C-alpha positions in Angstrom: 26.4 61.7 -22.5 23.7 58.9 -21.4 23.5 57.8 -18.2 25.1 54.7 -17.1 21.8 53.7 -15.9 20.1 52.9 -18.8 22.7 50.5 -19.9 21.7 47.1 -19.3 25.3 45.7 -18.0 28.0 47.8 -16.0 30.8 44.9 -16.5 32.1 42.7 -19.0 34.2 39.5 -18.6 35.1 37.8 -22.2 36.7 35.0 -21.7 39.0 34.3 -24.8 41.8 31.1 -26.1 44.5 31.5 -28.9 41.7 30.4 -31.5 41.7 30.8 -35.3 39.1 33.5 -34.7 40.6 35.0 -32.3 40.7 38.4 -33.4 37.0 38.5 -34.5 36.1 37.3 -30.9 38.0 40.5 -29.4 36.7 42.9 -32.1 33.1 41.9 -31.5 33.2 41.9 -27.7 35.1 45.4 -27.7 32.1 46.3 -29.8 29.6 45.2 -27.4 31.3 46.6 -24.3 31.3 50.2 -26.1 28.0 49.3 -26.6 26.5 49.0 -23.3 29.3 51.8 -21.7 30.3 49.0 -19.8 33.8 48.0 -18.1 35.1 45.1 -20.0 37.6 42.3 -18.6 39.8 40.0 -20.7 40.6 37.0 -19.1 43.1 34.0 -20.5 43.5 30.7 -18.6 45.9 29.2 -19.5 50.1 30.0 -20.2 51.4 33.8 -20.4 53.7 34.1 -22.7 55.3 37.1 -24.6 54.6 35.5 -28.2 50.6 35.1 -26.8 50.7 38.6 -25.3 52.1 40.6 -29.0 49.7 38.8 -30.6 46.7 40.2 -27.9 48.6 43.6 -28.0 49.0 43.7 -32.1 44.4 42.5 -32.3 43.5 45.4 -29.6 45.8 47.5 -31.7 43.8 47.7 -34.3 40.1 48.2 -32.8 38.8 51.3 -33.6 36.5 52.1 -30.7 37.7 49.7 -27.7 36.3 50.0 -24.2 38.0 50.8 -20.6 39.6 47.8 -20.1 42.1 45.2 -18.1 44.2 41.8 -19.4 44.1 39.0 -16.8 46.0 35.7 -17.1 45.0 33.1 -14.5 45.7 29.7 -14.7 43.8 26.2 -13.1 40.4 24.9 -14.6 38.7 26.8 -17.6 35.3 26.5 -15.1 36.7 27.6 -11.9 38.7 30.0 -12.4 36.7 32.2 -14.7 33.5 31.3 -12.2 35.7 33.0 -9.3 36.3 35.9 -11.2 33.1 36.6 -12.4 32.1 37.1 -8.7 34.9 38.2 -7.3 35.0 41.5 -9.6 31.1 41.3 -9.4 30.6 40.9 -12.6 27.6 42.3 -14.7 27.8 39.6 -18.1 30.3 36.4 -19.3 30.5 36.6 -22.7 31.8 33.4 -24.4 32.8 33.2 -28.0 32.7 30.3 -30.1 32.5 28.2 -33.7 30.6 25.6 -34.4 32.8 24.4 -36.2 35.5 24.3 -34.5 36.6 21.9 -31.4 36.8 25.1 -29.7 33.2 24.9 -29.7 32.3 21.2 -27.7 34.9 23.6 -25.6 33.1 26.3 -24.5 30.0 25.4 -25.4 29.9 21.8 -23.9 30.5 21.4 -20.3 32.1 24.6 -19.2 29.2 26.7 -20.6 26.3 24.3 -19.2 28.6 24.6 -16.0 28.7 28.1 -16.1 25.2 29.2 -16.9 24.5 27.0 -13.9 26.6 28.1 -11.7 27.8 31.9 -12.3 25.8 34.7 -10.7 25.6 37.3 -13.5 24.2 36.6 -17.4 25.7 34.9 -20.2 26.4 35.4 -23.6 27.1 32.6 -26.1 28.5 33.9 -29.2 28.6 32.1 -32.2 29.0 34.8 -35.3 31.5 37.1 -34.2 32.7 39.1 -36.9 35.2 41.9 -37.9 33.0 44.0 -39.5 29.9 45.8 -37.7 26.8 44.4 -38.2 23.5 44.9 -36.8 21.3 43.0 -34.1 18.5 44.3 -35.4 16.2 41.4 -34.4 15.4 39.7 -31.2 13.4 36.9 -29.8 13.1 37.1 -26.3 11.8 34.1 -23.8 7.9 35.0 -23.0 7.3 32.2 -20.3 5.7 32.3 -17.6 8.7 32.2 -15.2 8.8 34.8 -12.1 12.7 36.4 -13.8 10.9 36.7 -16.9 9.1 40.3 -16.1 13.2 40.8 -15.5 14.4 39.5 -18.2 11.6 41.7 -21.2 13.0 44.5 -18.9 16.2 44.1 -19.5 16.1 43.0 -23.0 14.2 45.9 -24.0 17.2 47.6 -22.2 19.6 45.5 -24.6 17.6 46.4 -27.6 18.0 50.2 -27.3 22.4 49.4 -26.4 22.3 47.7 -29.5 19.9 49.8 -31.4 17.8 47.3 -32.2 15.0 47.9 -34.7 12.3 45.1 -33.4 12.4 42.5 -30.3 9.7 39.4 -30.8 8.8 38.1 -27.2 7.9 34.2 -27.8 5.2 32.3 -25.7 6.2 28.7 -26.1 2.4 26.9 -25.3 1.9 23.3 -23.6 -1.7 22.8 -23.1 -2.6 21.5 -19.2 -5.7 19.1 -21.5 -5.1 18.3 -25.2 -8.2 17.7 -27.0 -7.9 14.6 -29.1 -8.9 15.7 -32.9 -11.4 13.4 -34.1 -14.4 14.8 -35.4 -15.6 18.4 -36.2 -17.3 19.2 -33.0 -13.9 17.9 -31.2 -11.6 20.5 -33.4 -13.7 23.2 -33.1 -13.2 22.8 -29.4 -9.6 22.4 -29.9 -9.1 25.6 -31.9 -11.5 27.6 -29.3 -9.1 26.2 -26.3 -5.7 27.3 -27.9 -7.4 30.8 -28.8 -8.4 31.5 -24.9 -4.8 29.8 -24.1 -3.1 32.1 -26.7 -5.3 35.2 -25.3 -4.4 34.5 -21.8 -0.8 34.4 -22.5 -1.1 37.4 -24.7 -2.6 39.6 -22.0 0.3 38.6 -19.6 3.0 39.0 -21.7 1.5 42.5 -23.1 0.9 43.3 -18.9 4.9 43.1 -18.3 5.5 45.0 -21.5 3.5 48.3 -20.9 5.5 48.6 -17.0 8.7 49.1 -19.8 9.9 52.7 -19.6 8.9 54.5 -23.1 12.8 55.4 -23.4 13.1 51.5 -24.5 10.1 50.8 -25.9 9.4 54.1 -28.4 11.5 53.8 -31.7 11.1 49.5 -32.4 8.9 47.4 -33.4 7.7 45.2 -30.4 5.4 41.9 -31.8 3.9 38.7 -29.3 4.3 35.2 -30.8 2.8 31.9 -29.2 4.2 28.5 -30.0 2.7 25.1 -28.9 5.3 23.1 -29.0 8.2 22.1 -26.7 10.3 24.5 -24.6 13.4 25.7 -25.6 13.4 23.3 -28.6 10.5 25.5 -30.3 12.0 28.8 -29.6 15.4 28.1 -30.8 13.8 27.0 -33.8 11.4 30.4 -34.1 14.8 31.8 -33.8 16.5 30.5 -36.1 13.4 30.4 -39.0 12.9 34.2 -38.6 16.9 34.4 -38.5 17.1 36.7 -35.5 20.4 38.4 -34.5 20.0 37.6 -30.5 17.9 35.1 -28.6 17.2 36.3 -24.8 16.2 34.0 -22.2 15.7 33.3 -18.5 19.2 32.2 -16.8 17.8 28.5 -15.2 16.7 29.3 -11.7 17.9 26.6 -8.8 14.8 25.6 -6.7 14.2 21.9 -7.7 12.2 20.1 -9.3 11.8 23.1 -11.6 15.5 23.5 -11.7 15.8 20.2 -13.5 12.8 21.0 -16.2 13.6 24.4 -16.9 17.5 23.3 -17.3 16.9 20.5 -19.4 15.1 23.6 -22.3 17.9 25.5 -21.8 20.0 21.9 -22.5 17.8 22.2 -26.2 19.4 26.1 -27.3 22.9 25.2 -25.8 23.1 21.6 -27.8 22.4 23.9 -31.2 22.8 27.5 -30.6 20.6 28.6 -33.6 22.2 32.4 -33.1 24.0 34.1 -30.4 22.2 34.0 -27.0 21.7 36.0 -24.2 20.7 34.3 -20.6 19.5 36.2 -18.0 20.2 36.3 -14.9 18.5 38.5 -12.1 21.5 39.6 -9.9 20.1 40.1 -6.1 
């Protein structure tokens, strides 16, 4: 049996609503918890009725492989209830499910997800394509942003890939050059090209140095690629993940220090405003 220390998360909390997609969400999150070897806490913010309880029991009865789990019924403001619940149980990963074509999308991926992503002490996963049938998470795109928490995000991403038996990780560096060169002749064009190449080389070396510190346990069976993109942070990596049809996009969580918090939170808003795929937002726990 695999050592639990190799798993990226020990406990998952899933805040669920009684939407038409409830069964797919429950099956998917159970599958995720099994892959991570994690305890699953199922939380419904709303009144508990016999009908609701029976619907949930029927769905759970059809789940082919269940993790250890508990069901919790809470009343109150969804954001405050889930935030308090995750803190009181010291949850590692909060999972929220939503469909872009349902009103529930606004409910979870709107203000609630934004508030929880900023405030919750743990990592957050937003699922937009849950499925009753199992589909492989073959390709994971990870942000390689130059930030203090990026090494932890990259390390945990490889552990996630290992648990999900993914085939490829692409680490994307979104680059915004400090000094842009105006191209108006051949000489300035060459200067601009050389500058971009120097920046790419520097970024590649920085990310490669991080990857080299990841244990062989998590790198030996996966294809590793790095990709530099010149463009607006948040928007560029989201667009890239969509173009390459990534199965999962992994990002740093917003940090909470002054002006950088405002800038990076805005970057994440690009992702939340139009989720390109399932998104995992990693927050390093103290």
